[in-house]
N, C-alpha and C positions, 0 to 999 in steps of 0.2 A: 416738687412738693407743693401743695396748694398753700396759699398764705394762711388759710384758716386752720390748717393742720400743723403750722409750724410751733416747734416747742421752745421755751426759753430755758437756757441752761446757765448756771453759775459754776465756774470751774476755777477754784484757787490753784495757782501754780507756784505760790510761795507765800509765807506769812502766817500759815496756820500750824500750830504746834511748835512755833520758833518765834523769836523776836527778829524781825529783819526780813530781807529779800521779798517784800511785799509785792504780790502781783495777782490780779483778779481778772478773770476773763468772763465777760457776759456775752452769750451767744444766742442770737434769735434766728431761727431758719439758717439761712446761709450768710449770716453777718456776724462778726466778731467785733467787739469793743474791749479794749484792753484797759484796765485801771491800774496805773502805777508799774514800775519796773524797778525794783530795788535790789541792793545787795546786802550782805551780811559779812561780818568779819570772821575769820577762821576760828575754830576751837583749838585749844592746846595741841591736841593730838595731829592736827593737820600741818605737819612740818613743812616749813618753807611756802605755804600757800599764802597769796596776798589777799584775796577776796573770794567770796562765794556768791555765785548768782543762780538764779532759778534755770532750770532745764526748760528750753522754749522749743523742743522738738515738735511738740503738738502744734504750736503756732507756725513753724516753718512748714509743716506738712499742709497747713490750712492757710498759707500766707494770702492767697487770693481772696480770702473771705474777711481779712482784717480791714476795718474801716478807719481805725485810728487808735492813738494811745492817749488817754487823759490822765493828767497828773494832778494829785491832791495838794502836794506841797514839795518843798525843795530839799527834804532831808536825803542823806545817802540811801537810807533803807526803803526809799521810795523812787529815787531817780537814778541811784548808782549803777544799775545794770543797762541803763540805756545805750551807752556807747557800744556795749556788746550786741544788744538787741537790734540797734538801728543799722548795724552792719548786715543783718540777715533779713530785716523787714523794712522796705521802703514805704512808710506809712506817715500820714501827718501826725504831729504831736500837739496837744493842746494843754496850756498851763497858764497860770497867772505870771504877771511881769517879773517877779522876783525868782519864781521857780524856774522860768526859762532863762533868765540871766545867769543863775547858778548852773543850769544844764549846758548853756552855750559855752562857758569857760571849761567845763568837763569835756565837752566834745572837742573842743580845741586841743586840750591836752592829748587826746587820742587821734589827732589828726584827722578827724571827720570833717567832711566838706560843710562849709558854711551854708550850702544850699539845701540842707535838710528842712523839711517843712515844718517849722515851728510856728505855732499860731497862739497869739496872746488872747486870754479870756478874762473876764472880770466877774465878781460875784453877781448874781442875777441875770448874767447872760444866758441865753438858750442856744443850743448848737443842735444841728440836724445832721446825723451821720447815718445814712441808710435808714433802717426803721426805727432807729433810736433817736429820741428827742432828749438831749442831756442838758439839764438845768444845774447851775452852780450856785451854792449858797456859802455865805462866810462862815468859818468857825474860828475859834481862838486855839492857838497851839504855841509852841515855844519858838516858832519862826513865822515871820510875817507872811501875809498872803496866802494863808492856808485855806483850803476850801473842801466842802463836802459835795457830793453829787446825787442828783435825782435822775435816774435814767428811766425815761417813759418808754415802755414798749407796748405792743398791741395786747399783751397779756396782763399788764399791770405795770406799776412803778416800782423800780428797785432803788433803794436809798442807801448810799454808801457813806458813813460819816467822815472817812479820812481820820487822820489822828486829831483828836479834839479834846478840849475841856471848856467848861462854862465859866469863863473869867468875866466877872461883872465889871472890873476895873482894869481892862487890858492896857499895856504901856502905849500902844498906838491908838487907843480910843475906839478901835473897830470891834464892837461887840459881835458875838455869834448872832446869826440871823433867826432869832426865836420865831419871828413871824412867819417866815418861810417854812420852817420845820412844822409849825403848828397847821399851816395852810396845806401842806402835803399831807399831814395826818388827817385832816378834815376831808381832803378829796379822796383819800384811800390809798394805802401803800401795801403792795402785795409782800415785799420782804425788805427787812432791814439788816444791813451788815454794819456792825458796830464795833469800834476800837475796845479791846479787852485788856489793854496793858496794865491799868491800875485797878482792876476789879478786886483785887485783894485788900485795897485800901478802903476803910469805911469813911463815911462822911464826904466832904468836898475838897478838892484840890485848892491849895491856897493861891491867891492872885499873885501875878508877877510883881504887883505894886509892893508886896512885902518885901521882895528882895531889894527894891529901890531903897526902902527905908533902912534895910540892914547895911547896905552900901554906905548910905550917909553916915550911920553911926560909926562904922569901921573907918572910913576916910577921915572923919573928925578926930578919932582917937589915934590914928596912925601918925607917928613922929617923923618916920623917914620914908623910904621909897615903898611903893605898894606894887605887888605884882598879882595879876588876877589870871587864873586859868579857867577857861570855859569851853563849851562846844563852839567851834567855828561858826556853826550854822544858826546858832541862837541869837539872832539880830536883835531882839528886844533886850537881851542881856548886854550885848555890846554897847547898845544905845544907853542903857542905864549907867554903864561904867563911864562912858564918855561924858554924859551929862553931869554925873557926880564929880568927876575929875574937874570939869569946867567950873562947877560950883565952888570947889574948894581951891581953885587957882592952880591946879596942876595940869601938866602937858601928858600926852599920851603917845606911845609908840607901840606898833603892832609886831609881834614876832610869831613866825611859824608860817609855812607856805600857805596852808588852807585858810589861815586866819586872815593873812594879807589879801588872799584872793576874795573871800567873802566880804571884807570891809571894802575893798575896790568895787566889787559888783553892787553891794547894797547902797553905797553912798552915791555911785553914779546913777542908779535908778531911783534915788530919792527915799530910800528906806531907812537910811541913817542920816541924822541931822547932826552935823559935826560943826560946832562953832568955830569961827575963824582962828587960825594960829594954834588950835589945841592938838591936832594931829601932827607929829613930827616924825622925821626919819630916826632910827635908833641912834646913830651916830650923834645927831643933834641933841637928842634927849640925855644921853649919857654924860654930856658935859655940864648939864644943869645941876643945881643943888639937889641932893637926894630928896628932900621933902618936896620937891616940885615934880617928881617923876611917877608916872604910872605906867606899867608895862602890861599889855594884854597878850596872852600867850596860849598856844595849844598845850596839851599834856594834861588835860583834867582827868584822863583815864589811865595815866601812868604808862602811856605808850613809850617804848624804849627810845625811839627817835625823836619824840616831840620836845618842843622847848622847855616846858617846865622839868621834865625828868632829866634832860641834859644839865640844866642849871642845878638840880638837886645833886647830880653825880659829879658836879665840878667838871663837866664835859662840854660846857657851852662855849663857843668861840669868843663871845662878847660879854656875857653877862655871868657874873659870880654872885651867889648868895652871900651876904654879909649879915652879921648881927645887927638888929634893928630893922631889917627887912620885914614888911607884913605880907604874907602870902595868902591869897583868898582862892580856894578851889570851889568854884561856883558850879558844881555838877555832881550828881550822884553816880557812883560807879556802876557801870553796866554789869549785870550778873557775869562773873567769871573774871572781872577786872579788879575785885577788891583787894587781892594780894599785891598787884602792882602799884595800886594807889597807895596802899598802906606803906609800902616800902619807900615810895617817893616822899610821903609825908614824914616818914622817920628820918630820912636824909636831910630834908629841909630843917627839921628841929635840930639835927646835929650841926648844921652850918650856922645855927644861931638865929633862924628866922622865927617870926610869931606866925603860926599856921592857923587859918581859920578854914574848916572844912565842914563837910555836910553833917557831921555829927553835932554841930552848933546850929541850932533852928534858924531857919530864915535866910541862909545864904544861897539856897537853891530851892526852886519849887519845880514840881514835874509839869510837863506840858500835856499830860494825859488825865482824862476824867477819873474821879474815884466813884464809889458805889452810888451815892446819891445823885451824881450827875449822869451816870449811866442809866439810872431809873428815870430820871427826868427826859433823857432822849427817847427812851422807850415810851413813856407816857405822852410825849408830844408827837411822836410819829405814828403811834399806834398800828404797828405792822400786823399783818395777818400771819406772816411767817418770820422767824428770826434766825440769823446766822451770826454767831459771834466770830470776829476776825482779829487779826493782828495780836497774837499772844501764844504763849506756850500752852500745852494741852490742858494743864490744870486750871489755866486762866479762862480758857474756852468753856470748860465744864462749869466753873463758877458763874460765869456771865449767863450761860444757859439756865442755870438754877435761878439766877436773879430775875430773868425774864418770866420764868415759870411763877415765881413768887408774885409777879405783877399781873398774872392771869393769863398769860399766853399758853395755851394748851401744850403739854409735853410732846404731843405728836406733831405740833407746828415748829418746834425748836430743832434745829440741825447743827450738831457739831461735826464739822467736816475736817478732813485731812487734805494736805496738798494732793492734787491729782483726783480727788472725788468729783463726781459730777451730779449737781443737784438739779434735777429736772422738773419744769413745770409745764403741764398742759392745762386745757381748760377744765378737765375733769379731776385731774389728780396731781400729786407731787411724788417724786421717788428720788432716792439717793443711792441708786445701785451701780451707776457706770463709773469707769475710771479711765484716765488718760496718763500718758507718760508725764511723770513730774518727779522732781528730785534736785539735786544740787550739782552745779557745775563749778569745778575748782579752776580758779585763774592763778597761775604762777607765771609771774613775768609776763611775757608776751603769748605764752601759751594758754589757750582757753579750752579746758576740758581734756587736755592730753595727759594730765595727772590723775589717776584714778586709784582705786584701793590697793592695787597691787604695788604701785609705785610708793604709796604712803606707807604700806606694810614694810617695804624695803627700807624706806627712810627710818622708820621707827627701829627696825633691827640694827641698822647702822649706827643710830643714836645711841642704842642701848649696849650693844656687844661689839661693835666695830666690824672690821673686815680683815680677812687674811687672803692674799693673793698668792697662789702656787704657779710659779712659772717652770716649765719643763719643756726640753727639745727632744723630739723622737726622730729616729732614723725612718725615713719615708718607706724604705724597702722591708726592713726587718722589724720595725716597731720597737726596736731597743731604745732605752734611754741614752741620749748622747750628752746632754748637759742638764744639770739641775737634779733634784727639784730645789729651786730656790723660793724662799718664803718671805713675803713682804706683809708686815702687819701694821695696820692704822686703827687706832682706837680700840685695840683689843689688848695686846701687851707691848711693853717696850722691848724690842728684840734683845738688846744687849743685857738687860737684866733677867731675860728669860731664856737664855742660851740653851739650857738643859731641855726645856720644854720644846724649843724649836728644833733640836736635833732629834727628839723623840718623834715630833710631829713628821720631820723628814722621812724617818724611818717608816712610819705608818704609810706615808705616800708611796715609798718604794715598794713596801710589801703589796700594796694595792695594785701598783703597776705590774709587779711580778705575776700576781694572780691573773691579771688581764692577758700577760703574754702567754702563760701556761694554757688559758682557755682560747688562745688565738683571737682574742678581741681586738679588732682594728678600729671600730666605730668610734669616733671622738666623743660623741655625746655619751656613750656607754662608759668610756674610760673616765671622763669627767664625773659622771654620777658615781662611779666606784670610789674615786679619789675623794670626793666630797662627803659620801656617806662614812667612809673608814674615818677620815680626819674629824669629821663632826662628831662622831660617836667618842673618839679618843678625847677630844678637847672638852666635851661636856663632862666625861668622867673625871678629867683632871681638874677642871676649873669651874664647873656648873655654869659655863657660859655658852652661848650659842652665837659666835661671830658669823657674819656672812662669809662663806668660802667661795672664792672665785679662781677655779683653775684655768690657766692659760697655757695652751699647747701649741708649739710651733714644729714644723717639719723641716728636715734638711735632707 
């Protein structure tokens, strides 16, 4: 293909129509650049699933075209899938210092070699990858070292905001690079891809500084121990807690594996400034007077195994909640987690704690831009085409309407879904193609080996249980030598339902007799007949449909 005929394509593999597993592919000619590779956490009906990652079969098929992966920041929904992706693609990865620090500890957990090509970049750096010239600009977010990207291609500039908000008073003093955004807008931007998470919120997102003030007020009023739960990756929030604790003469301990990990990486790389003798081991902290203790823990989302949830349920090995404790939950529940968070808050109140959570203004602010900031981004960058990203479908639609309100023609705004291909050539733009995209379920060490059929079976087992029918047949005659014996798990308790079990055995025997009469010797047919007869009988008797598993042995 001649260079002049090459087309520019944007292909989302995750993050559109959902929150999480963000992954965007920029393709020009025979060159692919990947932006982010995140995971998301399973929905309630995904029984037993640990995490969900994007389907990267398209990238594996085109692995020789991939020039590199560029990361916007270190949150799980942007870097969490990399341990799985880097097993399949041996390509260089580019990110800022903290992002790569968090990624490295993640790769270590997955026993991936330290020899992977991780390259550190800074805001205002320019990177040449094949035909792509990638320029990085600083943005504010709820984690330090967040960046957006301008990808210069022969057909025009693609700007990806990453996750952002316009915080005029950020905790670390690093303000969004307004000048670079305006400069890009002045030079001309072909397409803007912008974060849609908070498009439903009018006005501006409050500054992180507000939280610092609320912490001060809360610490001033707390008489005894303070326990703060937050997202482990919110380094700015951790900095505020540590600084406030130091100001009021309190010592700090960190609880929860991910929290300990992030504090270790962030302080080592200089993103957390911890005054001397402020951070202690938990054992050393617990011997101090209660009014000198601050505990930072995981569990802001009510996760069953996290620190705060275990404390609330009196299930933590070291820490019991006692009357007089002040518990601060400095995070908003992610959609779907509200019940778990409410349950945790209830249990904390039952234990006598004073709980300050999101309902009380100022204890948490979002890291994402609200409507006025989204408008400002659009007005600074002045793109010719607009693609809302990073949000559920209704958010993408609302963001598209916002862009149209600012004067971008409706035909230049594209609401895509994962797997759609938006293609630009010199003369036209079209959104007609599709590539393989979807979700890959990770369960333990298995990646993608659990699909809809396994989930359907798990759901059936969880709702109606299982019945196992064991019988032994004579190899020559097909007559029943032993059984049928019935084992029930999660359906009924056999001793209390002896009558039902006896009737069930009768149904199995009559099904076997019918098979014998018809000279059926094929095991699969016998099993199907037993399953059908028993299933029908049990549904009539109990209105339940347990999984029925016939096991036949021959002698």
